[in-house]
C-alpha positions as CSV (number, residue, x, y, z in Angstrom):
1,M,67.5,-40.5,40.1
2,S,68.8,-36.9,41.5
3,T,65.8,-34.4,41.9
4,S,68.5,-31.7,41.6
5,Q,69.4,-31.9,38.1
6,P,67.1,-32.4,35.1
7,Q,67.7,-35.8,33.4
8,L,67.5,-36.4,29.2
9,I,65.6,-39.4,27.6
10,T,67.3,-39.5,24.6
11,Q,65.5,-42.1,22.3
12,L,64.0,-45.5,22.8
13,N,65.9,-47.2,19.8
14,T,69.0,-46.5,17.6
15,G,67.3,-44.5,15.3
16,Q,65.0,-41.3,15.8
17,P,64.0,-40.2,19.0
18,P,60.5,-41.6,20.0
19,V,57.0,-39.9,19.3
20,A,56.0,-38.5,22.5
21,V,52.2,-39.4,23.0
22,I,50.7,-37.2,26.0
23,G,47.8,-39.4,27.9
24,A,47.0,-42.6,28.2
25,G,43.4,-42.3,27.7
26,P,41.6,-43.9,24.9
27,I,43.0,-41.5,22.2
28,G,46.5,-41.5,23.3
29,L,46.6,-45.3,23.6
30,A,45.1,-45.5,20.4
31,A,48.0,-43.3,18.8
32,A,50.2,-45.8,20.6
33,A,48.5,-48.6,19.4
34,N,49.1,-46.9,15.7
35,L,52.6,-46.0,16.2
36,A,53.4,-50.0,17.3
37,E,51.7,-51.1,14.3
38,R,53.7,-49.1,12.2
39,G,57.0,-50.1,14.0
40,M,57.6,-46.7,15.3
41,A,59.2,-45.6,18.8
42,F,57.0,-44.0,21.1
43,V,56.7,-42.9,24.8
44,V,53.4,-42.6,26.2
45,L,53.3,-39.8,29.2
46,E,50.7,-40.2,31.6
47,A,50.0,-38.1,34.5
48,G,48.3,-40.5,36.2
49,P,48.9,-43.8,38.2
50,V,47.2,-46.0,35.7
51,A,45.8,-46.1,32.3
52,G,42.7,-44.1,31.7
53,A,43.4,-42.1,34.8
54,T,40.7,-39.2,33.9
55,V,38.1,-42.1,32.9
56,S,38.2,-43.6,36.0
57,E,37.5,-40.3,37.8
58,W,34.0,-41.1,36.4
59,S,34.0,-44.9,36.6
60,H,30.2,-45.0,37.7
61,V,29.1,-43.4,34.4
62,R,27.7,-45.6,31.4
63,L,28.9,-44.3,28.1
64,F,26.5,-43.7,25.3
65,S,28.3,-45.6,22.9
66,P,28.4,-49.4,22.4
67,W,32.0,-51.5,22.6
68,S,31.8,-51.4,18.8
69,E,32.5,-47.8,19.0
70,L,34.9,-47.7,21.7
71,V,37.7,-50.0,20.6
72,D,40.7,-48.7,18.4
73,P,40.8,-51.0,15.4
74,A,44.6,-51.0,15.3
75,A,44.7,-51.8,19.1
76,Q,42.1,-54.6,18.8
77,R,44.4,-56.0,16.2
78,L,47.6,-56.1,18.3
79,L,45.5,-57.3,21.5
80,E,44.2,-60.2,19.4
81,Q,47.3,-60.8,18.2
82,A,49.2,-61.1,21.6
83,G,46.5,-63.6,22.6
84,G,44.9,-63.4,26.4
85,W,42.3,-60.9,25.4
86,S,38.9,-61.1,25.0
87,A,36.9,-58.7,22.9
88,P,33.7,-57.4,24.6
89,D,30.7,-57.7,23.6
90,E,30.2,-55.3,21.0
91,A,26.6,-54.2,21.4
92,A,26.8,-53.4,24.9
93,Y,27.4,-50.4,26.6
94,P,30.3,-50.1,29.4
95,T,30.9,-48.0,32.3
96,G,34.1,-46.1,32.4
97,A,35.5,-48.3,35.0
98,E,34.6,-51.5,32.4
99,W,36.5,-49.3,29.7
100,C,39.4,-49.3,31.8
101,E,39.7,-52.6,32.9
102,A,38.4,-54.8,29.9
103,Y,40.4,-52.5,27.3
104,L,42.7,-49.4,28.0
105,Q,44.7,-51.1,31.0
106,P,45.3,-54.2,28.8
107,L,46.2,-52.0,26.0
108,A,48.8,-49.8,28.0
109,D,50.3,-53.0,29.7
110,L,50.6,-54.7,26.0
111,L,52.2,-51.4,24.7
112,D,54.6,-51.1,27.4
113,G,57.8,-53.0,26.0
114,G,59.9,-53.5,22.9
115,A,59.7,-50.0,20.9
116,G,57.1,-48.2,23.3
117,R,56.9,-47.2,26.9
118,V,54.1,-46.0,29.2
119,R,54.9,-44.0,31.4
120,Y,52.7,-43.5,34.8
121,G,53.1,-40.3,37.5
122,T,55.0,-38.4,34.4
123,R,53.0,-34.8,34.0
124,V,54.0,-32.7,31.0
125,T,54.8,-29.3,31.9
126,G,56.2,-28.0,28.6
127,V,56.7,-28.5,25.0
128,A,59.1,-26.8,23.0
129,R,62.0,-27.4,20.3
130,R,65.3,-28.0,21.8
131,G,67.0,-24.9,22.6
132,R,64.5,-22.6,21.1
133,D,61.7,-20.8,22.5
134,A,58.4,-19.6,20.5
135,I,59.9,-16.8,18.7
136,V,63.2,-18.6,17.0
137,D,62.7,-19.4,13.5
138,S,65.9,-21.0,12.8
139,G,66.1,-24.7,12.8
140,R,62.3,-25.3,14.3
141,E,61.5,-27.8,11.4
142,S,64.9,-30.0,11.9
143,D,65.2,-30.0,15.7
144,P,63.4,-32.5,17.9
145,F,61.1,-31.5,20.4
146,T,62.0,-31.6,24.4
147,V,59.2,-32.6,26.1
148,H,59.2,-31.2,29.7
149,V,58.4,-34.0,32.6
150,S,57.8,-33.5,36.0
151,T,57.8,-37.0,38.1
152,P,58.1,-38.1,41.8
153,A,61.8,-38.3,41.3
154,G,62.1,-35.0,39.6
155,E,61.9,-33.3,36.7
156,E,63.0,-34.8,32.9
157,R,63.3,-33.9,29.5
158,V,62.1,-36.1,27.1
159,V,63.4,-35.6,23.3
160,A,60.7,-36.4,20.8
161,R,60.7,-36.6,17.0
162,A,56.8,-35.5,17.0
163,V,54.3,-35.1,19.7
164,I,50.7,-36.1,19.7
165,D,48.7,-34.3,22.4
166,A,45.9,-36.6,23.6
167,S,45.6,-35.2,26.9
168,G,41.9,-34.2,26.8
169,T,40.1,-31.7,28.6
170,W,38.7,-33.6,31.8
171,T,41.2,-31.6,34.3
172,T,40.0,-28.2,33.3
173,P,36.3,-28.4,33.6
174,N,34.5,-24.8,33.5
175,P,34.0,-22.8,36.1
176,L,30.3,-21.8,37.6
177,G,31.0,-18.3,36.8
178,A,29.3,-17.4,33.3
179,D,32.1,-15.4,32.1
180,G,34.3,-18.3,31.9
181,Y,36.1,-17.5,35.2
182,P,35.0,-18.5,38.6
183,A,32.1,-16.5,39.8
184,T,33.1,-14.7,43.1
185,G,33.3,-16.8,45.9
186,E,33.6,-19.7,43.8
187,R,36.7,-20.6,45.0
188,T,36.3,-19.4,48.9
189,H,33.2,-21.8,48.9
190,A,35.0,-24.4,47.2
191,G,33.9,-27.3,50.0
192,Q,30.7,-27.1,48.8
193,I,30.8,-27.2,44.9
194,V,31.6,-30.2,42.6
195,Y,32.4,-30.5,39.1
196,G,31.3,-33.3,37.4
197,I,28.9,-36.6,38.1
198,P,28.7,-37.4,41.6
199,D,28.4,-41.4,42.1
200,F,24.8,-41.0,43.7
201,R,25.2,-45.4,44.3
202,D,27.8,-44.4,46.7
203,P,26.4,-43.9,50.6
204,V,28.9,-41.4,51.5
205,V,27.7,-39.1,48.6
206,R,23.9,-40.0,48.5
207,A,24.2,-38.6,52.5
208,R,25.8,-35.6,51.5
209,Y,23.1,-34.6,48.8
210,A,19.8,-36.1,50.6
211,G,17.6,-33.8,52.2
212,R,19.4,-30.7,50.7
213,H,18.8,-28.2,48.5
214,V,21.1,-28.9,45.7
215,A,21.8,-26.3,42.5
216,V,22.8,-27.9,39.1
217,A,24.2,-25.6,36.6
218,G,24.6,-27.0,33.1
219,K,22.5,-28.4,30.3
220,G,24.1,-31.5,28.7
221,A,24.4,-34.8,28.9
222,S,26.2,-34.5,32.4
223,A,24.1,-32.4,34.0
224,Q,21.2,-34.5,32.9
225,G,22.8,-37.5,34.4
226,V,23.0,-35.4,37.6
227,L,19.2,-34.5,37.3
228,I,18.5,-38.3,37.0
229,G,20.5,-38.9,40.1
230,L,18.9,-36.1,42.2
231,A,15.4,-36.8,41.2
232,G,16.0,-40.6,42.2
233,L,17.5,-39.5,45.5
234,A,14.3,-37.1,46.0
235,E,11.9,-40.0,45.7
236,Q,13.6,-41.6,48.5
237,D,14.1,-38.5,50.7
238,P,11.1,-36.0,49.7
239,A,13.2,-33.4,51.3
240,T,15.7,-33.2,49.0
241,R,15.2,-30.3,46.4
242,V,17.0,-29.5,43.0
243,T,17.3,-26.1,41.4
244,W,18.4,-26.5,37.6
245,L,20.0,-23.3,36.6
246,L,20.0,-22.8,32.9
247,R,21.9,-19.7,31.0
248,R,19.2,-20.1,28.4
249,P,15.6,-18.4,28.4
250,S,13.9,-21.6,28.5
251,V,14.7,-25.4,28.5
252,G,13.8,-26.0,25.0
253,D,15.8,-28.5,23.4
254,A,17.9,-29.6,26.5
255,F,16.9,-33.2,26.1
256,G,18.2,-33.9,22.9
257,G,16.8,-36.0,20.0
258,G,15.1,-38.5,21.8
259,D,14.3,-41.5,19.6
260,N,15.9,-39.3,16.9
261,D,19.4,-40.1,18.2
262,Q,21.1,-42.6,16.6
263,L,23.4,-43.2,19.6
264,E,20.6,-44.7,21.4
265,Q,21.6,-44.3,24.9
266,R,22.1,-40.5,24.9
267,G,18.6,-40.6,23.7
268,A,17.5,-42.5,26.3
269,L,19.4,-40.5,28.8
270,G,17.5,-37.3,27.6
271,Q,14.2,-38.8,27.8
272,L,14.9,-39.7,31.4
273,A,16.2,-36.3,32.5
274,K,13.1,-34.6,30.8
275,A,11.0,-37.2,33.1
276,A,13.3,-36.0,36.0
277,A,12.9,-32.6,35.4
278,S,9.5,-32.9,35.1
279,S,8.7,-34.9,38.6
280,G,8.2,-32.2,40.9
281,H,11.6,-32.2,42.5
282,V,13.4,-30.1,40.2
283,T,12.7,-26.2,39.5
284,N,13.9,-24.8,36.4
285,V,15.6,-21.4,36.8
286,T,16.4,-20.1,33.4
287,S,18.4,-16.9,32.2
288,F,20.9,-17.4,35.2
289,R,24.4,-16.5,34.7
290,T,26.1,-17.1,37.8
291,E,27.8,-13.9,39.0
292,S,28.4,-14.4,42.7
293,V,28.3,-17.2,45.6
294,T,28.1,-15.9,48.9
295,A,27.4,-17.8,52.7
296,Q,24.6,-16.9,54.5
297,A,24.5,-16.8,58.4
298,D,23.3,-20.6,58.3
299,G,26.4,-21.6,56.2
300,R,24.2,-22.0,53.0
301,L,24.8,-20.5,50.0
302,T,23.3,-17.6,47.9
303,L,24.1,-17.6,44.2
304,T,23.6,-14.4,42.3
305,S,23.3,-13.8,38.4
306,V,24.5,-11.0,36.7
307,N,20.9,-9.4,36.7
308,G,20.7,-9.6,40.1
309,R,18.4,-12.7,40.3
310,R,19.3,-14.8,43.6
311,V,18.9,-18.7,44.3
312,D,19.1,-18.7,48.2
313,D,19.7,-21.5,50.9
314,V,21.6,-23.8,48.7
315,D,23.2,-26.4,50.6
316,E,25.4,-28.0,47.5
317,V,26.2,-26.9,44.0
318,I,27.2,-29.3,41.3
319,V,28.7,-27.7,38.3
320,V,28.4,-29.3,35.0
321,T,29.0,-26.6,32.5
322,G,31.7,-28.4,30.1
323,F,35.5,-28.3,30.1
324,R,38.2,-26.7,28.0
325,P,41.8,-27.6,26.8
326,D,44.8,-27.0,29.1
327,L,47.3,-25.0,26.6
328,S,49.5,-23.6,29.6
329,F,52.3,-26.3,28.7
330,L,52.3,-25.3,25.1
331,S,53.1,-21.9,25.2
332,E,56.3,-22.2,23.7
333,V,55.4,-24.1,20.5
334,R,53.4,-22.2,17.6
335,L,49.5,-23.1,17.6
336,D,46.8,-21.8,15.0
337,L,43.7,-22.6,17.4
338,D,40.1,-21.0,17.3
339,P,39.6,-18.0,19.2
340,A,36.5,-19.0,20.3
341,L,36.6,-22.6,20.9
342,S,40.2,-23.2,21.3
343,S,40.1,-26.0,18.9
344,A,41.8,-26.8,15.6
345,R,40.7,-23.7,13.2
346,I,39.9,-25.9,10.5
347,L,37.5,-27.8,12.7
348,A,35.3,-24.6,14.2
349,D,32.8,-24.0,11.9
350,Q,31.9,-27.8,12.0
351,I,31.7,-27.9,15.8
352,H,30.6,-24.8,17.3
353,P,27.9,-25.4,19.3
354,D,26.4,-22.2,18.3
355,H,25.7,-23.1,14.5
356,H,26.5,-26.6,13.1
357,S,23.9,-29.1,12.5
358,C,23.4,-32.0,14.2
359,G,25.7,-35.0,12.9
360,D,27.6,-32.5,10.4
361,V,31.3,-32.7,11.7
362,E,32.9,-34.4,8.7
363,P,35.4,-37.1,8.9
364,H,38.9,-35.5,9.4
365,G,42.6,-36.3,9.9
366,F,46.1,-35.2,10.2
367,R,45.4,-32.1,7.5
368,E,43.0,-30.5,9.4
369,L,45.0,-31.2,12.9
370,T,48.0,-29.8,11.6
371,Q,49.4,-26.9,13.4
372,P,52.2,-24.4,12.3
373,E,54.7,-26.5,14.7
374,Q,55.6,-29.2,12.3
375,D,55.0,-32.7,13.9
376,L,53.0,-31.4,16.5
377,Y,49.2,-32.6,16.7
378,L,46.5,-31.8,19.1
379,V,44.2,-34.8,19.0
380,G,41.1,-36.4,20.6
381,M,38.7,-34.3,22.7
382,K,41.5,-31.4,23.1
383,S,41.1,-30.7,19.1
384,Y,37.6,-30.1,19.8
385,G,38.8,-27.3,22.3
386,R,35.8,-26.0,24.2
387,A,33.3,-28.0,22.1
388,P,31.3,-30.8,23.2
389,S,29.9,-34.0,21.7
390,F,33.1,-35.6,20.8
391,L,33.1,-39.3,19.8
392,A,36.1,-41.6,20.9
393,M,35.8,-43.3,17.0
394,T,36.3,-39.7,16.0
395,G,39.5,-39.5,18.0
396,F,40.4,-43.3,16.6
397,E,40.3,-42.0,13.0
398,Q,42.2,-38.8,13.9
399,V,45.1,-40.6,15.2
400,R,45.4,-43.0,12.4
401,S,45.6,-40.6,9.8
402,V,48.0,-38.9,11.8
403,V,50.7,-41.3,12.4
404,A,50.2,-42.2,9.1
405,A,51.3,-39.1,7.9
406,L,54.3,-39.2,10.4
407,V,55.6,-42.4,8.6
408,G,55.1,-40.8,4.9
409,D,52.2,-42.8,4.3
410,H,50.3,-39.7,2.7
411,E,48.0,-42.1,0.8
412,A,46.9,-43.7,3.9
413,A,46.6,-40.5,5.6
414,D,44.6,-38.7,3.5
415,R,42.1,-41.5,3.6
416,V,39.6,-41.1,5.9
417,D,36.8,-43.3,6.6
418,L,34.2,-43.1,9.1
419,V,30.6,-43.8,10.3
420,L,29.3,-40.5,12.2
421,P,26.0,-41.1,14.2
422,E,23.6,-38.2,13.9
423,T,22.4,-36.6,17.3
424,G,19.8,-34.5,18.3
425,V,21.5,-33.0,21.5
426,C,24.1,-30.7,19.8
427,N,22.9,-27.1,20.5
428,G,24.7,-24.4,22.1
429,A,24.7,-21.1,23.8
430,G,24.5,-19.1,20.8
431,T,20.8,-18.4,21.2
432,F,20.3,-18.3,24.7
433,D,19.4,-14.8,24.7
434,D,16.8,-15.2,22.1
435,P,13.8,-17.9,22.9
436,D,12.2,-17.5,19.7
437,A,15.3,-18.8,17.9
438,L,14.7,-22.0,20.0
439,A,11.5,-22.7,17.9
440,V,12.8,-22.3,14.9
441,G,12.9,-25.5,12.6
442,G,15.8,-27.1,11.5
443,G,19.9,-26.3,12.6
444,C,21.2,-28.0,15.0
445,C,18.3,-28.4,17.4
446,G,15.9,-29.8,14.9
447,A,15.4,-33.6,14.5
448,P,18.3,-35.2,12.5
449,A,17.0,-35.2,8.6
450,A,18.4,-38.5,7.6
451,A,17.5,-41.7,9.5
452,E,21.0,-43.5,8.8
453,P,24.4,-42.6,9.3
454,Q,26.7,-41.7,6.3
455,F,29.7,-44.2,5.2
456,V,32.0,-41.1,3.9
457,T,35.5,-42.2,2.2
458,L,37.7,-39.1,1.2
459,G,40.5,-39.9,-0.9
460,R,41.7,-36.2,-1.6
461,P,43.1,-34.0,1.0
462,T,40.2,-31.4,0.5
463,G,40.1,-29.8,4.1
464,A,37.2,-32.3,5.2
């Protein structure tokens, strides 16, 4: 293929153009499985070299959810019908690598044929209505999309009848800087800063952090995993020091719901992290919102907070402050997103970590995910924007409803069935200036009120 002139992929069959699915992760492949089951042409556009490419970047991490919650129902039906695939033990908890190897890649291989294609090394750089930018009204609902992609062979245009954006948020982690932008010096000293959860079983990684002073920024499950790994490292090398940076005024409920968490492994993680934080190897520094990173004469770093407080002699920084959606390639389509979360607007009140109650995210489908740009849907983690605690089974139900809507099966699209485990870990930043608020009972920081998940069936488009 020539790199000098964009190519046009028209469609995969003799009917309408395909549905373009952005991302070959768990939710993107679930969308493709539902499309395949409905007999709709589709093309999955994946920037990485394999299915679940972003999952493979945290392949060493064990998931909270068991296999029973990590396999899309439509995907399982297709895999079982094709033969040669054995369903994993439903009660087991896979690592990211196991999720990819035992499910995501086999599913992608199965989907890549017939009415569907899965294309790797294909990065989406833009989505638009064919021949129309965002300000043009006429023809928007009748004309197809053009999805601009970059490949090793050059630029292409994929014509699509609909777009399901399941690209997630992993590639755009939040920075160390407390105001949402990189702290002064954060980019300059990038060689000493890592985003995400290092694999402390790797000898090279262990050598990087053992015997060093490591600052950890963040308070969620990923931060807890880092604390556990570093505390274990410190048990073997007592010279290892850990400073845990929290923007809130106290540790408070950072360790979640414990035994009350219906995601058992998430509750267990919180308890292990609590033990690590109190092991003597970890120093908690609260009300610390990083403003700058500067180098000392010895090459170590000094982190300075907006209030002038400093943490000196830092060798390495691990940033686990959450993620945000990449909206850069959606600038020429019309979106209606929550101004704070960048999530689907209708979902925002339910998922906002400042004020939602644990386990109260209601089942939802295509109606909540519908954008002003007809037949464009943001699904999966991307539909939550900056909000945490997304569950794969929520995404599976999202795409089942969206695909049903695309084929005109409105009864199936409006029926949303989902079991939601309650959790004690969904606490937000809204009270980090008010330590007394953390002690108030109820709300999202209290223990779950119910002991069992609720099975919810919605038969009407009521906005739930």
